N, CA, C and O atoms as CSV, one atom per row, in Angstrom:
chain,resi,resn,atom,element,x,y,z
A,1,MET,N,N,77.079,60.204,71.165
A,1,MET,CA,C,76.167,59.074,70.659
A,1,MET,C,C,76.559,58.499,69.299
A,1,MET,O,O,76.840,59.101,68.263
A,2,PRO,N,N,76.498,56.927,69.605
A,2,PRO,CA,C,76.754,56.418,68.047
A,2,PRO,C,C,75.852,56.145,67.367
A,2,PRO,O,O,74.788,55.809,67.887
A,3,ALA,N,N,75.969,56.192,66.306
A,3,ALA,CA,C,74.657,55.658,65.580
A,3,ALA,C,C,74.363,54.280,65.574
A,3,ALA,O,O,75.043,53.355,66.018
A,4,SER,N,N,73.083,54.254,64.922
A,4,SER,CA,C,72.397,52.388,65.230
A,4,SER,C,C,72.165,51.754,64.036
A,4,SER,O,O,71.120,51.741,63.386
A,5,ALA,N,N,73.221,51.227,63.794
A,5,ALA,CA,C,72.692,50.064,62.831
A,5,ALA,C,C,71.381,49.853,62.712
A,5,ALA,O,O,70.504,50.239,61.939
A,6,ALA,N,N,71.468,48.769,64.167
A,6,ALA,CA,C,70.008,48.332,64.172
A,6,ALA,C,C,68.585,48.648,63.965
A,6,ALA,O,O,67.681,47.979,63.464
A,7,LEU,N,N,68.619,50.704,64.847
A,7,LEU,CA,C,67.655,51.688,64.706
A,7,LEU,C,C,67.408,51.659,63.287
A,7,LEU,O,O,66.242,51.920,62.987
A,8,VAL,N,N,68.114,51.437,62.429
A,8,VAL,CA,C,68.627,52.039,61.086
A,8,VAL,C,C,67.586,51.003,60.292
A,8,VAL,O,O,66.695,51.251,59.479
A,9,ASP,N,N,67.857,50.277,60.616
A,9,ASP,CA,C,67.550,48.309,59.905
A,9,ASP,C,C,65.776,48.905,60.678
A,9,ASP,O,O,65.050,49.726,60.117
A,10,ARG,N,N,65.593,48.512,61.447
A,10,ARG,CA,C,64.618,48.496,61.724
A,10,ARG,C,C,63.729,49.142,61.101
A,10,ARG,O,O,62.939,48.605,60.324
A,11,LEU,N,N,63.759,50.761,61.450
A,11,LEU,CA,C,63.093,51.996,60.796
A,11,LEU,C,C,62.797,52.077,59.330
A,11,LEU,O,O,61.775,52.552,58.835
A,12,SER,N,N,64.213,51.351,58.453
A,12,SER,CA,C,63.697,50.809,57.253
A,12,SER,C,C,62.567,50.187,56.606
A,12,SER,O,O,62.422,50.159,55.384
A,13,GLY,N,N,61.688,49.639,57.532
A,13,GLY,CA,C,60.652,48.424,57.029
A,13,GLY,C,C,59.871,49.532,57.769
A,13,GLY,O,O,59.437,49.954,56.697
A,14,CYS,N,N,59.396,50.245,58.535
A,14,CYS,CA,C,58.667,51.178,58.829
A,14,CYS,C,C,57.234,51.424,57.459
A,14,CYS,O,O,57.427,51.544,56.249
A,15,GLY,N,N,55.957,51.435,58.143
A,15,GLY,CA,C,54.942,52.180,56.930
A,15,GLY,C,C,54.111,53.108,58.046
A,15,GLY,O,O,53.308,53.985,57.729
A,16,GLU,N,N,54.428,52.775,59.283
A,16,GLU,CA,C,53.628,53.632,59.790
A,16,GLU,C,C,54.265,54.184,61.368
A,16,GLU,O,O,54.540,53.568,62.398
A,17,ILE,N,N,54.325,55.376,61.055
A,17,ILE,CA,C,54.736,56.169,62.460
A,17,ILE,C,C,53.642,56.818,63.606
A,17,ILE,O,O,52.978,57.745,63.144
A,18,GLU,N,N,53.368,56.481,64.978
A,18,GLU,CA,C,52.509,57.015,65.441
A,18,GLU,C,C,53.139,58.106,66.903
A,18,GLU,O,O,54.172,57.880,67.533
A,19,ALA,N,N,52.439,58.950,67.080
A,19,ALA,CA,C,53.582,60.173,67.603
A,19,ALA,C,C,52.442,59.768,69.167
A,19,ALA,O,O,51.321,60.209,68.910
A,20,ALA,N,N,52.460,59.317,70.118
A,20,ALA,CA,C,52.071,58.861,71.106
A,20,ALA,C,C,52.690,59.877,72.079
A,20,ALA,O,O,53.896,59.871,72.327
A,21,PHE,N,N,51.704,60.874,72.700
A,21,PHE,CA,C,52.426,61.651,73.387
A,21,PHE,C,C,51.277,61.814,74.801
A,21,PHE,O,O,50.143,62.255,74.615
A,22,GLU,N,N,51.685,61.461,75.959
A,22,GLU,CA,C,50.645,61.503,77.448
A,22,GLU,C,C,51.033,62.470,77.846
A,22,GLU,O,O,50.160,62.794,78.651
A,23,GLY,N,N,51.906,63.351,77.861
A,23,GLY,CA,C,52.447,63.648,78.686
A,23,GLY,C,C,52.127,64.975,78.455
A,23,GLY,O,O,51.074,65.235,77.874
A,24,LYS,N,N,53.289,66.346,79.025
A,24,LYS,CA,C,52.821,67.776,79.207
A,24,LYS,C,C,52.572,68.642,77.781
A,24,LYS,O,O,53.562,68.485,77.067
A,25,LEU,N,N,51.764,69.335,77.268
A,25,LEU,CA,C,52.065,69.626,76.095
A,25,LEU,C,C,53.111,70.300,75.604
A,25,LEU,O,O,53.657,69.907,74.573
A,26,GLY,N,N,53.679,71.771,76.487
A,26,GLY,CA,C,54.963,71.857,75.988
A,26,GLY,C,C,56.005,70.898,75.628
A,26,GLY,O,O,56.775,71.235,74.729
A,27,ASP,N,N,56.211,69.324,76.394
A,27,ASP,CA,C,57.155,68.494,75.446
A,27,ASP,C,C,56.833,67.747,74.702
A,27,ASP,O,O,57.519,66.793,74.334
A,28,THR,N,N,55.491,68.075,74.242
A,28,THR,CA,C,54.992,67.338,72.899
A,28,THR,C,C,55.270,68.164,71.954
A,28,THR,O,O,55.949,67.642,71.069
A,29,LEU,N,N,54.955,69.503,71.750
A,29,LEU,CA,C,55.072,70.238,70.905
A,29,LEU,C,C,56.585,70.465,70.616
A,29,LEU,O,O,56.958,70.501,69.443
A,30,LEU,N,N,57.568,70.636,71.748
A,30,LEU,CA,C,58.996,70.446,71.586
A,30,LEU,C,C,59.316,69.230,70.980
A,30,LEU,O,O,59.954,69.461,69.952
A,31,ALA,N,N,59.115,67.772,71.208
A,31,ALA,CA,C,59.387,66.606,70.783
A,31,ALA,C,C,59.067,66.649,68.959
A,31,ALA,O,O,59.893,66.212,68.158
A,32,LEU,N,N,57.853,67.200,68.577
A,32,LEU,CA,C,57.778,66.790,67.337
A,32,LEU,C,C,59.078,67.225,66.105
A,32,LEU,O,O,59.061,66.927,64.911
A,33,SER,N,N,60.223,68.064,66.899
A,33,SER,CA,C,61.252,67.728,65.702
A,33,SER,C,C,62.178,66.586,65.512
A,33,SER,O,O,63.109,66.367,64.737
A,34,THR,N,N,61.334,65.607,66.956
A,34,THR,CA,C,61.649,64.029,66.533
A,34,THR,C,C,61.301,63.538,65.021
A,34,THR,O,O,61.975,62.941,64.181
A,35,VAL,N,N,59.726,64.130,65.025
A,35,VAL,CA,C,59.056,63.139,64.034
A,35,VAL,C,C,59.475,63.922,62.701
A,35,VAL,O,O,59.391,63.403,61.588
A,36,ARG,N,N,60.014,65.452,62.967
A,36,ARG,CA,C,60.122,66.121,61.662
A,36,ARG,C,C,61.879,65.094,61.182
A,36,ARG,O,O,62.378,64.802,60.095
A,37,ALA,N,N,62.248,64.880,62.418
A,37,ALA,CA,C,63.804,64.244,61.864
A,37,ALA,C,C,63.448,62.981,61.255
A,37,ALA,O,O,63.676,62.831,60.055
A,38,LEU,N,N,63.270,62.669,61.483
A,38,LEU,CA,C,62.475,60.709,61.363
A,38,LEU,C,C,61.547,60.950,60.040
A,38,LEU,O,O,61.767,60.083,59.195
A,39,LEU,N,N,60.759,61.722,59.724
A,39,LEU,CA,C,60.231,61.721,58.176
A,39,LEU,C,C,61.013,62.392,57.371
A,39,LEU,O,O,60.841,62.216,56.165
A,40,ASP,N,N,61.883,63.166,57.742
A,40,ASP,CA,C,63.155,63.854,56.915
A,40,ASP,C,C,64.203,62.563,55.980
A,40,ASP,O,O,64.521,62.360,54.808
A,41,TRP,N,N,64.475,61.866,57.450
A,41,TRP,CA,C,65.489,60.918,56.954
A,41,TRP,C,C,64.520,59.899,56.105
A,41,TRP,O,O,64.997,59.615,55.006
A,42,LEU,N,N,63.079,59.210,56.442
A,42,LEU,CA,C,62.320,58.427,55.559
A,42,LEU,C,C,62.395,58.613,53.955
A,42,LEU,O,O,62.593,57.779,53.071
A,43,ARG,N,N,62.111,60.344,53.884
A,43,ARG,CA,C,62.063,60.761,52.497
A,43,ARG,C,C,63.664,61.041,51.983
A,43,ARG,O,O,63.796,61.180,50.767
A,44,LEU,N,N,64.861,61.131,52.806
A,44,LEU,CA,C,66.092,60.837,52.046
A,44,LEU,C,C,65.660,59.351,51.199
A,44,LEU,O,O,65.558,59.331,49.973
A,45,ARG,N,N,65.380,57.880,52.248
A,45,ARG,CA,C,65.473,56.870,51.705
A,45,ARG,C,C,64.071,56.689,50.458
A,45,ARG,O,O,64.180,55.674,49.769
A,46,SER,N,N,63.141,57.358,50.232
A,46,SER,CA,C,62.234,57.447,49.996
A,46,SER,C,C,61.324,56.019,49.849
A,46,SER,O,O,61.008,55.133,49.056
A,47,ILE,N,N,61.100,56.657,51.689
A,47,ILE,CA,C,59.946,55.564,52.477
A,47,ILE,C,C,59.268,56.306,52.851
A,47,ILE,O,O,59.551,57.114,53.736
A,48,THR,N,N,57.700,56.181,52.002
A,48,THR,CA,C,56.454,56.697,52.293
A,48,THR,C,C,55.489,56.003,53.702
A,48,THR,O,O,55.145,54.836,53.892
A,49,VAL,N,N,55.273,57.098,54.443
A,49,VAL,CA,C,54.529,56.455,55.582
A,49,VAL,C,C,53.309,57.067,56.393
A,49,VAL,O,O,53.337,58.297,56.434
A,50,THR,N,N,52.632,56.685,56.807
A,50,THR,CA,C,51.514,57.429,57.406
A,50,THR,C,C,51.627,57.694,58.609
A,50,THR,O,O,51.671,56.673,59.295
A,51,VAL,N,N,51.721,59.000,59.391
A,51,VAL,CA,C,51.790,59.387,60.309
A,51,VAL,C,C,50.526,59.883,61.099
A,51,VAL,O,O,49.682,60.729,60.804
A,52,ARG,N,N,50.703,58.925,62.408
A,52,ARG,CA,C,49.139,59.280,63.291
A,52,ARG,C,C,49.785,59.973,64.743
A,52,ARG,O,O,50.848,59.826,65.345
A,53,ALA,N,N,48.820,60.624,64.915
A,53,ALA,CA,C,48.970,61.000,66.591
A,53,ALA,C,C,48.251,60.290,67.053
A,53,ALA,O,O,47.433,59.615,66.428
A,54,ILE,N,N,48.441,60.302,68.432
A,54,ILE,CA,C,47.466,59.394,69.783
A,54,ILE,C,C,48.148,60.205,71.030
A,54,ILE,O,O,49.307,60.561,71.245
A,55,GLY,N,N,46.941,60.339,71.745
A,55,GLY,CA,C,46.720,60.878,73.036
A,55,GLY,C,C,46.184,62.319,73.112
A,55,GLY,O,O,45.705,62.891,72.133
A,56,PRO,N,N,46.277,62.785,74.144
A,56,PRO,CA,C,45.085,63.852,74.288
A,56,PRO,C,C,45.494,65.332,73.639
A,56,PRO,O,O,44.823,66.357,73.751
A,57,TYR,N,N,46.769,65.190,72.927
A,57,TYR,CA,C,46.771,66.438,72.201
A,57,TYR,C,C,47.211,66.123,70.595
A,57,TYR,O,O,47.916,66.819,69.864
A,58,ALA,N,N,46.416,64.565,70.242
A,58,ALA,CA,C,46.430,64.298,69.273
A,58,ALA,C,C,45.786,65.485,67.999
A,58,ALA,O,O,46.496,65.623,67.004
A,59,ALA,N,N,44.567,66.237,68.069
A,59,ALA,CA,C,44.479,67.025,67.327
A,59,ALA,C,C,45.074,68.294,67.218
A,59,ALA,O,O,45.072,68.848,66.119
A,60,LEU,N,N,45.672,68.932,68.369
A,60,LEU,CA,C,46.631,69.313,68.066
A,60,LEU,C,C,48.062,69.348,67.410
A,60,LEU,O,O,48.603,70.307,66.859
A,61,MET,N,N,48.620,67.878,67.629
A,61,MET,CA,C,49.814,67.911,66.432
A,61,MET,C,C,49.196,67.481,65.221
A,61,MET,O,O,49.777,67.933,64.234
A,62,ALA,N,N,48.248,66.785,64.973
A,62,ALA,CA,C,47.455,67.003,63.740
A,62,ALA,C,C,47.470,67.875,62.802
A,62,ALA,O,O,47.535,67.578,61.609
A,63,ARG,N,N,47.373,69.772,63.534
A,63,ARG,CA,C,48.120,71.096,63.017
A,63,ARG,C,C,49.184,71.019,62.695
A,63,ARG,O,O,49.319,71.842,61.790
A,64,SER,N,N,50.302,70.406,62.910
A,64,SER,CA,C,52.017,70.596,62.475
A,64,SER,C,C,51.810,70.654,61.413
A,64,SER,O,O,52.365,71.579,60.820
A,65,GLY,N,N,51.031,69.837,60.709
A,65,GLY,CA,C,51.487,69.399,59.048
A,65,GLY,C,C,52.260,68.144,59.097
A,65,GLY,O,O,52.671,67.479,58.145
A,66,LEU,N,N,52.393,67.927,60.373
A,66,LEU,CA,C,53.566,66.170,60.137
A,66,LEU,C,C,52.611,64.986,60.261
A,66,LEU,O,O,53.099,63.869,60.091
A,67,VAL,N,N,51.520,65.074,60.492
A,67,VAL,CA,C,50.536,63.811,60.619
A,67,VAL,C,C,49.612,63.776,58.997
A,67,VAL,O,O,49.274,64.531,58.085
A,68,THR,N,N,49.549,62.789,59.292
A,68,THR,CA,C,48.945,62.642,57.730
A,68,THR,C,C,47.515,62.157,57.890
A,68,THR,O,O,47.224,62.017,59.078
A,69,ARG,N,N,46.594,61.877,57.094
A,69,ARG,CA,C,45.336,61.382,57.434
A,69,ARG,C,C,45.015,60.031,56.582
A,69,ARG,O,O,45.202,59.740,55.400
A,70,PRO,N,N,44.408,59.273,57.776
A,70,PRO,CA,C,44.677,57.908,57.664
A,70,PRO,C,C,44.512,57.527,56.317
A,70,PRO,O,O,43.762,58.304,55.726
A,71,SER,N,N,44.984,56.529,55.564
A,71,SER,CA,C,44.745,56.101,54.256
A,71,SER,C,C,43.718,54.862,54.532
A,71,SER,O,O,43.672,54.196,55.567
A,72,THR,N,N,43.030,54.729,53.547
A,72,THR,CA,C,42.027,53.922,53.398
A,72,THR,C,C,42.707,52.474,53.115
A,72,THR,O,O,41.846,51.595,53.082
A,73,THR,N,N,44.154,51.948,52.881
A,73,THR,CA,C,44.600,50.963,52.885
A,73,THR,C,C,45.283,50.834,54.170
A,73,THR,O,O,45.705,51.765,54.856
A,74,ALA,N,N,45.380,49.030,54.538
A,74,ALA,CA,C,46.539,49.421,56.264
A,74,ALA,C,C,47.489,49.204,55.663
A,74,ALA,O,O,47.517,48.477,54.669
A,75,PRO,N,N,48.900,50.063,56.374
A,75,PRO,CA,C,50.158,50.495,56.455
A,75,PRO,C,C,50.942,49.325,56.036
A,75,PRO,O,O,50.724,48.285,56.657
A,76,ARG,N,N,51.722,49.309,55.194
A,76,ARG,CA,C,52.713,48.011,54.590
A,76,ARG,C,C,53.728,48.652,55.763
A,76,ARG,O,O,53.862,49.836,56.073
A,77,GLY,N,N,54.400,47.463,56.312
A,77,GLY,CA,C,55.587,47.565,56.914
A,77,GLY,C,C,55.167,47.676,58.355
A,77,GLY,O,O,53.965,47.610,58.615
A,78,TRP,N,N,56.242,47.873,59.520
A,78,TRP,CA,C,56.016,48.109,60.661
A,78,TRP,C,C,55.352,49.201,61.338
A,78,TRP,O,O,54.799,50.034,60.621
A,79,ARG,N,N,55.316,49.317,62.360
A,79,ARG,CA,C,54.710,50.564,63.324
A,79,ARG,C,C,56.189,51.130,63.791
A,79,ARG,O,O,56.889,50.281,64.341
A,80,ALA,N,N,56.645,52.181,63.677
A,80,ALA,CA,C,57.440,53.028,64.982
A,80,ALA,C,C,56.451,53.672,65.586
A,80,ALA,O,O,55.308,53.917,65.201
A,81,VAL,N,N,57.241,54.026,66.991
A,81,VAL,CA,C,56.321,55.041,67.805
A,81,VAL,C,C,57.051,55.707,68.096
A,81,VAL,O,O,58.147,55.170,68.255
A,82,VAL,N,N,57.005,57.050,68.327
A,82,VAL,CA,C,57.636,58.181,68.644
A,82,VAL,C,C,56.877,59.269,69.686
A,82,VAL,O,O,56.013,60.068,69.325
A,83,GLY,N,N,57.310,59.146,70.845
A,83,GLY,CA,C,56.580,59.722,71.736
A,83,GLY,C,C,57.476,59.622,73.267
A,83,GLY,O,O,58.569,59.057,73.303
A,84,ASP,N,N,56.820,60.274,74.546
A,84,ASP,CA,C,57.015,60.269,75.222
A,84,ASP,C,C,57.253,58.654,76.701
A,84,ASP,O,O,56.931,57.501,76.414
A,85,ARG,N,N,57.603,58.885,77.537
A,85,ARG,CA,C,58.246,57.269,78.072
A,85,ARG,C,C,56.397,56.527,78.171
A,85,ARG,O,O,55.889,55.472,77.790
A,86,ALA,N,N,55.947,57.611,78.801
A,86,ALA,CA,C,54.202,56.517,78.771
A,86,ALA,C,C,53.774,56.932,77.588
A,86,ALA,O,O,53.512,57.652,78.551
A,87,GLY,N,N,53.381,57.287,76.409
A,87,GLY,CA,C,53.140,56.843,75.148
A,87,GLY,C,C,53.856,55.459,74.294
A,87,GLY,O,O,53.232,54.740,73.514
A,88,VAL,N,N,55.512,55.285,74.716
A,88,VAL,CA,C,56.141,54.167,73.923
A,88,VAL,C,C,56.415,53.411,74.630
A,88,VAL,O,O,57.073,52.465,74.197
A,89,GLU,N,N,56.012,53.446,76.224
A,89,GLU,CA,C,55.863,52.072,76.737
A,89,GLU,C,C,54.151,51.437,76.487
A,89,GLU,O,O,53.883,50.246,76.325
A,90,ALA,N,N,53.275,52.432,76.506
A,90,ALA,CA,C,52.031,52.133,76.035
A,90,ALA,C,C,52.123,50.453,74.574
A,90,ALA,O,O,51.772,49.275,74.630
A,91,ARG,N,N,52.748,51.285,73.551
A,91,ARG,CA,C,52.758,50.950,72.387
A,91,ARG,C,C,54.018,50.033,71.796
A,91,ARG,O,O,54.057,49.691,70.614
A,92,ALA,N,N,54.901,49.726,72.635
A,92,ALA,CA,C,56.292,48.600,72.864
A,92,ALA,C,C,55.413,47.496,72.000
A,92,ALA,O,O,55.570,47.213,70.812
A,93,SER,N,N,54.548,47.009,72.827
A,93,SER,CA,C,54.743,45.540,72.107
A,93,SER,C,C,53.793,45.377,70.939
A,93,SER,O,O,53.301,44.306,70.582
A,94,GLU,N,N,53.599,46.513,70.408
A,94,GLU,CA,C,53.006,46.597,68.728
A,94,GLU,C,C,53.749,47.391,67.534
A,94,GLU,O,O,53.301,47.801,66.463
A,95,SER,N,N,55.083,47.465,68.109
A,95,SER,CA,C,55.984,48.591,67.178
A,95,SER,C,C,57.277,48.033,67.218
A,95,SER,O,O,57.661,47.237,68.074
A,96,VAL,N,N,58.041,48.531,66.135
A,96,VAL,CA,C,59.403,47.455,65.651
A,96,VAL,C,C,60.614,48.563,66.478
A,96,VAL,O,O,61.781,48.371,66.817
A,97,ALA,N,N,59.656,49.819,66.598
A,97,ALA,CA,C,61.054,50.814,67.100
A,97,ALA,C,C,60.243,51.922,67.931
A,97,ALA,O,O,59.275,52.645,67.693
A,98,GLY,N,N,61.242,51.674,69.200
A,98,GLY,CA,C,60.524,53.156,69.978
A,98,GLY,C,C,61.604,54.224,69.942
A,98,GLY,O,O,62.803,54.031,70.141
A,99,LEU,N,N,60.974,55.446,69.644
A,99,LEU,CA,C,61.882,56.370,69.901
A,99,LEU,C,C,61.402,57.313,71.072
A,99,LEU,O,O,60.217,57.641,71.019
A,100,LEU,N,N,62.044,57.722,71.965
A,100,LEU,CA,C,61.700,58.326,73.456
A,100,LEU,C,C,62.262,59.334,73.230
A,100,LEU,O,O,63.468,59.550,73.114
A,101,CYS,N,N,61.157,60.190,73.138
A,101,CYS,CA,C,61.406,62.449,73.662
A,101,CYS,C,C,61.561,62.538,74.710
A,101,CYS,O,O,60.506,62.714,75.319
A,102,ASP,N,N,63.094,62.481,75.769
A,102,ASP,CA,C,62.919,63.048,77.065
A,102,ASP,C,C,63.578,64.440,77.010
A,102,ASP,O,O,64.759,64.746,76.842
A,103,PRO,N,N,62.625,65.097,77.175
A,103,PRO,CA,C,63.210,66.808,77.303
A,103,PRO,C,C,64.593,66.945,77.926
A,103,PRO,O,O,65.438,67.730,77.495
A,104,ALA,N,N,64.756,66.214,78.864
A,104,ALA,CA,C,65.683,66.768,80.048
A,104,ALA,C,C,67.029,65.518,79.110
A,104,ALA,O,O,68.136,65.583,79.645
A,105,ALA,N,N,66.972,64.783,78.207
A,105,ALA,CA,C,67.847,63.858,78.015
A,105,ALA,C,C,68.948,64.149,76.673
A,105,ALA,O,O,70.133,63.826,76.589
A,106,PRO,N,N,68.168,64.807,75.779
A,106,PRO,CA,C,69.689,65.549,74.797
A,106,PRO,C,C,70.407,66.289,74.778
A,106,PRO,O,O,69.796,67.325,74.515
A,107,PRO,N,N,71.662,66.547,74.919
A,107,PRO,CA,C,72.618,67.101,75.220
A,107,PRO,C,C,72.740,67.949,74.500
A,107,PRO,O,O,72.342,67.651,73.373
A,108,CYS,N,N,73.315,69.432,74.647
A,108,CYS,CA,C,73.650,70.411,73.238
A,108,CYS,C,C,74.566,69.890,72.258
A,108,CYS,O,O,75.751,69.619,72.453
A,109,TRP,N,N,73.608,69.717,70.682
A,109,TRP,CA,C,74.590,69.186,69.930
A,109,TRP,C,C,75.362,70.468,68.956
A,109,TRP,O,O,74.998,71.643,69.014
A,110,SER,N,N,76.088,70.143,68.385
A,110,SER,CA,C,76.663,71.271,67.553
A,110,SER,C,C,76.533,71.335,66.021
A,110,SER,O,O,77.053,70.306,65.590
A,111,SER,N,N,76.089,72.057,65.053
A,111,SER,CA,C,75.815,71.777,64.203
A,111,SER,C,C,76.191,72.890,63.462
A,111,SER,O,O,75.768,73.983,63.839
A,112,GLU,N,N,77.013,72.817,62.332
A,112,GLU,CA,C,77.862,74.015,61.431
A,112,GLU,C,C,78.173,75.097,62.660
A,112,GLU,O,O,77.556,76.119,62.962
A,113,GLY,N,N,79.217,74.568,63.188
A,113,GLY,CA,C,79.725,75.539,64.483
A,113,GLY,C,C,79.106,76.103,65.177
A,113,GLY,O,O,79.669,76.802,66.020
A,114,LEU,N,N,77.365,76.027,65.105
A,114,LEU,CA,C,76.500,76.631,66.191
A,114,LEU,C,C,75.817,75.345,66.994
A,114,LEU,O,O,75.250,74.315,66.629
A,115,ALA,N,N,76.157,75.924,68.252
A,115,ALA,CA,C,75.211,75.482,69.540
A,115,ALA,C,C,74.066,75.531,69.158
A,115,ALA,O,O,73.582,76.504,68.579
A,116,HIS,N,N,73.431,74.415,69.446
A,116,HIS,CA,C,71.458,74.744,69.278
A,116,HIS,C,C,71.024,73.924,71.020
A,116,HIS,O,O,70.822,72.739,71.287
A,117,PRO,N,N,71.015,74.993,71.795
A,117,PRO,CA,C,70.309,74.315,73.139
A,117,PRO,C,C,68.978,74.446,73.157
A,117,PRO,O,O,68.468,73.940,74.156
A,118,ASP,N,N,68.371,74.856,72.542
A,118,ASP,CA,C,66.486,75.257,72.004
A,118,ASP,C,C,66.668,73.412,71.823
A,118,ASP,O,O,67.485,72.782,71.151
A,119,LEU,N,N,65.670,72.976,72.621
A,119,LEU,CA,C,64.831,71.617,72.320
A,119,LEU,C,C,64.541,71.049,71.062
A,119,LEU,O,O,64.880,69.920,70.708
A,120,PRO,N,N,63.793,72.008,70.284
A,120,PRO,CA,C,63.391,71.434,68.983
A,120,PRO,C,C,64.641,70.863,68.062
A,120,PRO,O,O,64.599,69.863,67.346
A,121,SER,N,N,65.744,71.738,68.257
A,121,SER,CA,C,67.543,71.558,67.398
A,121,SER,C,C,67.837,70.335,68.133
A,121,SER,O,O,68.102,69.232,67.656
A,122,ARG,N,N,67.756,70.676,69.358
A,122,ARG,CA,C,68.528,69.291,70.243
A,122,ARG,C,C,67.534,68.022,69.864
A,122,ARG,O,O,68.220,67.144,69.342
A,123,ASN,N,N,66.393,67.709,69.939
A,123,ASN,CA,C,65.608,66.446,69.463
A,123,ASN,C,C,65.583,66.000,68.072
A,123,ASN,O,O,65.171,64.951,67.577
A,124,TYR,N,N,65.994,66.799,67.675
A,124,TYR,CA,C,66.204,66.867,65.894
A,124,TYR,C,C,67.417,66.451,65.564
A,124,TYR,O,O,67.501,66.001,64.421
A,125,LEU,N,N,68.711,66.459,66.418
A,125,LEU,CA,C,70.052,66.422,65.847
A,125,LEU,C,C,70.362,65.722,66.706
A,125,LEU,O,O,71.592,65.711,66.739
A,126,ALA,N,N,69.762,64.814,67.804
A,126,ALA,CA,C,69.991,63.797,68.636
A,126,ALA,C,C,69.109,62.631,67.609
A,126,ALA,O,O,69.509,61.468,67.666
A,127,LEU,N,N,68.711,62.737,67.298
A,127,LEU,CA,C,68.199,61.626,65.933
A,127,LEU,C,C,68.957,61.588,65.073
A,127,LEU,O,O,69.622,60.578,64.838
A,128,GLU,N,N,69.063,62.972,64.213
A,128,GLU,CA,C,70.094,62.733,63.339
A,128,GLU,C,C,71.403,62.394,63.761
A,128,GLU,O,O,72.052,62.712,62.764
A,129,ARG,N,N,72.123,62.006,64.492
A,129,ARG,CA,C,73.364,61.028,65.475
A,129,ARG,C,C,72.856,59.567,65.514
A,129,ARG,O,O,73.723,58.778,65.137
A,130,ARG,N,N,71.838,59.071,65.823
A,130,ARG,CA,C,71.507,57.653,65.746
A,130,ARG,C,C,71.239,57.151,65.091
A,130,ARG,O,O,70.931,55.977,65.299
A,131,LEU,N,N,71.165,57.830,63.605
A,131,LEU,CA,C,70.774,57.424,62.197
A,131,LEU,C,C,71.725,57.424,61.324
A,131,LEU,O,O,71.754,56.803,60.262
A,132,GLY,N,N,72.811,58.386,61.936
A,132,GLY,CA,C,73.991,58.420,61.542
A,132,GLY,C,C,74.199,59.309,60.051
A,132,GLY,O,O,75.023,59.220,59.141
A,133,ILE,N,N,73.148,60.100,60.274
A,133,ILE,CA,C,73.470,60.715,58.547
A,133,ILE,C,C,72.993,62.157,58.646
A,133,ILE,O,O,72.057,62.653,59.273
A,134,ARG,N,N,73.748,62.589,57.984
A,134,ARG,CA,C,72.964,64.434,58.482
A,134,ARG,C,C,71.860,64.425,57.206
A,134,ARG,O,O,71.759,63.881,56.107
A,135,LEU,N,N,71.027,65.453,58.117
A,135,LEU,CA,C,69.627,65.006,57.252
A,135,LEU,C,C,69.432,66.452,56.522
A,135,LEU,O,O,70.160,67.284,57.064
A,136,PRO,N,N,68.866,66.853,55.734
A,136,PRO,CA,C,68.857,68.443,54.826
A,136,PRO,C,C,68.081,69.443,55.821
A,136,PRO,O,O,68.240,70.641,55.584
A,137,GLY,N,N,67.002,68.977,57.247
A,137,GLY,CA,C,66.629,69.928,57.782
A,137,GLY,C,C,67.785,71.042,58.368
A,137,GLY,O,O,68.907,70.858,58.838
A,138,THR,N,N,66.790,72.598,58.058
A,138,THR,CA,C,68.262,73.556,58.677
A,138,THR,C,C,66.835,74.393,59.987
A,138,THR,O,O,65.606,74.349,59.939
A,139,ALA,N,N,67.571,74.907,60.766
A,139,ALA,CA,C,67.284,75.595,62.028
A,139,ALA,C,C,66.050,76.303,61.300
A,139,ALA,O,O,66.265,76.545,60.112
A,140,PRO,N,N,64.781,76.684,61.796
A,140,PRO,CA,C,64.112,76.045,63.144
A,140,PRO,C,C,64.126,74.735,62.851
A,140,PRO,O,O,64.242,74.390,61.675
A,141,PHE,N,N,64.013,73.819,63.850
A,141,PHE,CA,C,63.410,72.280,63.799
A,141,PHE,C,C,62.430,72.300,63.689
A,141,PHE,O,O,61.972,71.335,63.077
A,142,ALA,N,N,61.613,73.169,64.086
A,142,ALA,CA,C,60.252,73.011,64.571
A,142,ALA,C,C,59.270,73.747,64.155
A,142,ALA,O,O,59.527,74.944,64.278
A,143,ARG,N,N,58.169,73.508,63.678
A,143,ARG,CA,C,57.157,74.297,63.272
A,143,ARG,C,C,56.804,75.397,64.221
A,143,ARG,O,O,56.819,75.311,65.449
A,144,GLY,N,N,56.469,76.488,63.473
A,144,GLY,CA,C,55.897,77.484,64.205
A,144,GLY,C,C,54.190,77.407,64.513
A,144,GLY,O,O,53.641,78.290,65.172
């Protein structure tokens, strides 16, 4: 999967990330590693964003430590949506970028000679490849 300069450009202007998952709880929890990868990348670029959770598991996602409290001011920049197909499609018109987390899609990536067949690692490493940069995260890529 090649890096996407267009994706990097759109995400560089983000001020808000919506984690929008409408599907299965297990898939939602595994896909939080994609949110972590995006936040790691934004931190490397010194970009501060607000992260909101949307959907039936919003309260549970907030407990992951990835979701920030809503700020009292409107976020600066654009909104990116990370989620399953239903969540991303529902918010596509309001966002600059949609990152679809499909548990069946990411292949088994290799990192430093180790294969990562588990889904959190695969999601994290797949976004890392799309952004075209090695991220600082180390396995495990999802919070326990």
